[in-house]
C-alpha positions in Angstrom: -12.4 -4.1 -15.8 -10.7 -3.5 -13.0 -7.7 -5.5 -12.3 -7.9 -8.4 -9.3 -3.9 -8.4 -8.8 -1.0 -5.6 -8.6 2.7 -6.7 -8.3 4.5 -5.6 -5.3 6.0 -2.3 -7.2 2.6 -1.1 -8.1 1.2 -1.7 -5.0 3.9 0.4 -3.6 2.6 3.2 -5.8 -0.8 2.9 -5.2 0.0 2.9 -1.2 2.6 5.4 -1.4 5.2 3.4 0.5 8.4 1.6 -1.0 8.3 -1.7 -2.6 10.8 -2.9 0.4 8.3 -1.9 2.8 5.2 -3.4 0.9 7.6 -6.2 0.6 8.4 -6.5 4.5 4.4 -6.5 5.2 3.8 -9.6 3.0 6.8 -11.4 4.5 5.6 -10.8 8.1 1.9 -11.4 7.3 0.5 -7.6 7.9 -0.5 -7.6 4.0 -1.9 -10.8 2.2 -0.2 -11.6 -1.3 -0.3 -14.4 -3.3 3.3 -15.8 -4.6 3.9 -17.2 -8.5 7.6 -18.4 -9.2 9.5 -15.6 -8.0 6.8 -12.7 -7.9 4.3 -11.8 -5.6 1.0 -10.4 -6.6 -0.8 -8.4 -4.0 -5.0 -8.8 -4.4 -6.6 -5.4 -5.2 -9.3 -6.0 -1.9 -6.0 -6.4 0.4 -5.0 -3.1 -0.9 -8.2 -1.4 -0.3 -7.9 -2.7 3.3 -4.5 -1.3 4.4 -5.4 1.9 2.7 -8.9 2.0 4.6 -6.7 0.8 7.9 -4.3 3.7 6.7 -6.5 6.3 6.5 -8.5 5.6 9.7 -5.0 5.3 11.9 -4.6 8.4 14.1 -1.4 10.4 13.8 1.3 8.8 16.2 1.4 9.4 20.2 4.0 12.4 20.4 7.7 11.3 21.3 7.6 11.3 25.6 10.2 14.0 26.7 13.6 12.0 28.0 14.4 13.2 31.5 17.7 15.3 31.6 19.7 18.0 33.6 17.4 20.6 34.4 17.9 24.1 32.7 21.3 25.6 34.5 22.2 22.0 36.0 25.2 21.1 35.3 26.8 17.3 35.4 29.4 16.4 37.5 32.2 14.7 36.1 33.0 11.1 37.2 35.8 10.1 39.5 38.8 8.3 39.1 36.8 5.6 41.2 34.0 5.3 39.1 36.0 4.9 36.1 38.0 2.2 37.6 35.0 0.2 38.5 33.9 0.5 35.1 36.8 -1.9 34.0 38.4 0.5 31.4 42.1 0.7 32.0 
């Protein structure tokens, strides 16, 4: 007989996440769970839904490069006026 509910640590192990990550998802409402006193129970159907969504999710988009100085370009040192205008003594 298959189980209907899993504890947060069991759900975390099945999903390959930390128990804290699963608990945060439950608290944020992104994962359904029932509370019994101090304990939480995650329905098996919810674990299947989350696992299917994770399997269907694509890889995160690559990070955009941060604009910076071009190769060979040197940033000029700030003048005293610029430093004083910042309010630093």
